[in-house]
C-alpha positions in Angstrom: 0.0 0.0 0.0 1.5 3.3 -1.1 1.9 5.9 1.6 0.4 9.3 1.0 2.9 12.1 0.6 2.1 15.6 1.8 4.2 18.7 1.2 4.0 21.6 3.7 5.3 25.0 2.7 5.1 28.5 4.0 2.2 30.6 2.7 3.8 33.5 0.9 0.7 35.5 0.2 -0.9 37.7 2.8 -4.7 37.4 2.7 -5.9 40.7 4.1 -9.5 39.5 4.2 -8.6 36.5 6.2 -6.5 38.5 8.6 -9.2 41.0 9.2 -11.8 38.3 9.7 -9.5 36.5 12.2 -8.8 39.8 14.0 -12.5 40.7 14.4 -13.3 37.1 15.4 -10.6 37.3 18.2 -11.9 40.6 19.3 -15.4 39.2 19.7 -14.3 36.0 21.5 -11.9 37.8 23.8 -14.7 40.0 25.3 -14.6 38.3 28.7 -10.8 38.4 28.9 -10.8 42.1 27.8 -13.4 43.0 30.5 -11.3 41.2 33.2 -8.2 43.1 32.1 -10.1 46.4 32.1 -11.5 45.9 35.5 -8.1 44.9 36.9 -6.5 48.1 35.4 -9.3 50.4 36.5 -9.2 49.1 40.1 -5.4 49.3 40.2 -5.4 52.8 38.8 -7.7 54.2 41.6 -6.9 51.8 44.5 -4.0 53.7 45.9 -5.3 57.2 45.0 -7.0 59.3 47.7 -9.0 61.3 45.1 -9.8 58.1 43.2 -12.0 58.5 40.2 -11.8 62.3 40.4 -8.5 62.1 38.4 -10.5 61.1 35.4 -11.6 64.7 34.8 -9.0 66.7 36.8 -6.8 67.4 33.7 -9.5 68.7 31.3 -11.0 70.7 34.1 -7.7 72.2 35.1 -6.8 73.1 31.5 -10.3 74.7 31.0 -9.9 76.7 34.2 -6.6 78.2 33.1 -8.2 79.5 29.9 -11.3 80.7 31.8 -9.2 82.7 34.1 -7.1 84.1 31.2 -10.2 85.1 29.3 -12.0 86.6 32.3 -9.0 88.6 33.4 -8.5 90.0 29.9 -5.0 88.5 29.7 -6.1 86.7 26.5 -8.7 88.3 24.3 -10.9 85.6 22.6 -13.6 86.0 20.1 -17.2 85.4 21.0 -18.1 81.7 21.1 -21.9 82.1 21.2 -22.2 80.2 24.5 -20.9 80.8 28.0 -17.1 80.5 27.7 -16.7 78.1 30.7 -19.0 75.6 28.8 -17.1 76.2 25.6 -13.7 75.7 27.2 -14.5 72.7 29.3 -16.4 70.9 26.6 -13.5 71.4 24.2 -10.8 70.2 26.6 -13.0 67.3 27.7 -13.5 66.1 24.1 -9.9 66.7 23.3 -8.8 64.6 26.3 -11.0 61.7 25.1 -9.4 61.9 21.6 -5.8 62.0 23.1 -6.6 59.0 25.4 -8.0 57.1 22.4 -4.8 57.7 20.4 -2.6 56.5 23.3 -4.8 53.6 24.3 -3.6 50.9 21.9 0.0 51.6 22.7 -0.5 51.9 26.4 -2.6 48.8 26.7 -0.1 46.7 24.7 2.9 48.2 26.4 1.5 47.5 29.8 1.0 43.8 28.9 4.6 43.2 27.8 5.1 40.9 30.7 2.3 38.5 29.8 2.7 38.8 26.0 6.0 37.0 26.1 4.8 34.3 28.4 1.1 33.6 27.6 -0.5 32.9 24.3 -3.8 34.7 24.0 -5.6 36.9 21.4 -3.7 40.2 21.3 -6.8 41.9 20.2 -8.1 41.5 23.8 -5.7 44.3 24.8 -7.4 46.6 22.3 -10.9 45.8 23.5 -9.7 46.2 27.1 -8.4 49.7 26.2 -11.7 50.6 24.7 -13.6 49.5 27.8 -11.4 51.7 29.9 -11.9 54.6 27.5 -15.7 54.3 27.6 -15.6 54.1 31.4 -13.6 57.3 31.7 -15.6 59.0 29.0 -18.9 58.2 30.8 -17.6 59.9 33.9 -16.5 63.0 32.0 -19.8 63.2 30.1 -21.7 63.3 33.5 -19.5 66.2 34.6 -20.0 68.0 31.3 -23.8 67.7 31.6 -23.6 69.3 35.1 -21.6 72.2 33.6 -24.2 72.7 30.9 -27.0 73.0 33.5 -24.9 75.1 36.0 -24.2 77.8 33.3 -27.8 77.9 32.1 -27.4 76.3 28.7 -30.1 73.8 29.7 -31.2 70.5 28.2 -31.5 70.0 24.4 -32.7 66.9 22.6 -29.4 66.9 20.6 -27.7 66.1 23.9 -28.9 62.5 23.4 -26.8 62.2 20.3 -23.6 63.4 22.1 -22.5 59.8 22.9 -22.5 59.1 19.1 -20.0 62.0 18.6 -17.9 60.6 21.5 -17.9 57.2 19.9 -16.7 58.9 16.7 -13.9 60.5 18.5 -12.9 57.2 20.1 -13.0 55.6 16.6 -10.7 58.3 15.2 -8.2 58.2 18.0 -8.1 54.4 18.1 -7.5 54.3 14.4 -4.5 56.6 14.7 -3.3 54.7 17.7 -3.2 51.4 15.9 -0.8 52.7 13.3 1.7 54.1 15.8 1.5 51.2 18.3 4.1 48.9 16.6 6.7 51.6 16.3 5.8 52.9 19.8 6.5 49.4 21.3 9.9 49.3 19.6 11.0 52.9 20.2 10.1 54.9 23.3 10.7 58.1 21.4 7.5 57.6 19.5 5.4 58.0 22.6 7.2 61.2 23.5 6.9 62.6 20.0 3.1 61.9 20.1 2.7 63.6 23.4 4.8 66.6 22.3 3.0 66.9 18.9 -0.5 66.7 20.4 0.2 69.6 22.7 0.8 71.8 19.6 -2.0 70.3 17.6 -4.5 71.3 20.4 -3.9 74.9 19.5 -4.6 74.2 15.8 -8.0 72.8 16.9 -11.0 74.9 18.2 -10.7 73.4 21.7 -10.4 76.6 23.8 -11.1 79.3 21.2 -13.2 79.6 18.0 -11.8 79.3 14.5 -10.4 82.7 13.4 -12.2 84.5 10.5 -9.0 84.8 8.4 -5.3 84.0 8.5 -3.2 80.8 8.4 -4.8 79.5 11.6 -8.2 79.7 9.9 -7.0 77.4 7.2 -5.2 75.0 9.6 -8.2 74.7 11.9 -10.7 74.4 9.1 -8.9 71.5 7.4 -7.8 69.8 10.6 -9.7 66.5 10.7 -10.1 66.7 14.5 -12.0 70.0 14.1 -15.3 68.4 13.1 -15.0 65.9 15.9 -14.7 68.7 18.5 -17.2 71.1 17.0 -19.9 68.5 16.3 -19.7 67.1 19.8 -19.9 70.6 21.3 -22.8 71.6 19.1 -24.8 68.6 20.2 -24.1 69.4 23.8 -25.4 73.1 23.6 -28.2 72.5 21.2 -26.7 74.1 18.1 -27.2 72.6 14.6 -23.9 70.8 13.8 -22.4 73.0 11.1 -19.6 70.5 10.3 -21.7 67.4 10.3 -20.8 66.6 6.6 -17.1 66.9 7.4 -17.6 64.7 10.5 -19.4 62.0 8.5 -16.6 62.2 5.9 -13.9 61.7 8.6 -15.8 58.7 10.0 -16.1 57.1 6.5 -12.4 57.4 6.0 -11.7 56.1 9.5 -13.5 52.8 9.0 -11.3 51.3 6.3 -8.2 52.7 8.0 -9.3 51.1 11.2 -9.6 47.7 9.5 -6.1 48.3 8.0 -4.8 49.2 11.4 -6.2 46.0 12.9 -4.4 44.0 10.2 -1.1 45.8 10.8 -1.5 45.2 14.5 -2.2 41.5 14.1 0.8 41.0 11.8 3.3 43.1 13.8 2.6 42.3 17.4 3.7 38.6 17.3 6.9 39.7 15.6 7.5 42.4 18.2 6.8 40.0 21.0 9.3 37.5 19.6 11.9 40.3 19.4 11.2 41.4 23.0 11.5 37.8 24.3 14.8 37.2 22.4 
């Protein structure tokens, strides 16, 4: 009886569809693990802190207060925003903090798990889902504080406020997409994280976070074409009851983000095992 002969060889073609399907499947099946990791990290983050969960919104509130004081004292002359400036400044800094946290989340979650990545085999996408859980938790707390701000300063309730979480999800989607592309390099080179932090500090002033878009000049063009601008303005408009003037730009950014998000997931799935192997060498 002749024996069957089988030849095994390395697959040289990269099937992006298969990689994306596998990545999405692992994200779905790792929900429980991701939730456990998120709960562990959240508890560890606030366990030894006296102020606890207050730190979730201290930074955006502190940044907003600086600009409120500068504006009220006349040190910085800002154009009319159409709403009470404290609401304008705090809503802008809060939305900005969510975007920044979303950009940093994939790299921070993966970097924090270096110890188990080299020892335990598990779906790496669980780290991404865990980071999103933590983002949504922190964002929920910040949204509650923002709603209080809206009522304290007399803006009141508007039905558009119910759509505000949709804008926040859009901001998280945008930030996570960017974060996926920088995570592989960020794990290899610590300079990447520092460059991102440094660059985002400057980018904030090219975004209508604490002041409105100028009528003319180079800053007008920079802020108008900045893809983060519609994320901030649309979210703020929904909070205060304005018609979202940049809704078309917002939808366009989201439509571009979706395929880029899928591409980022594929890059993450391909690169992380290679990086883990390098780290464990």
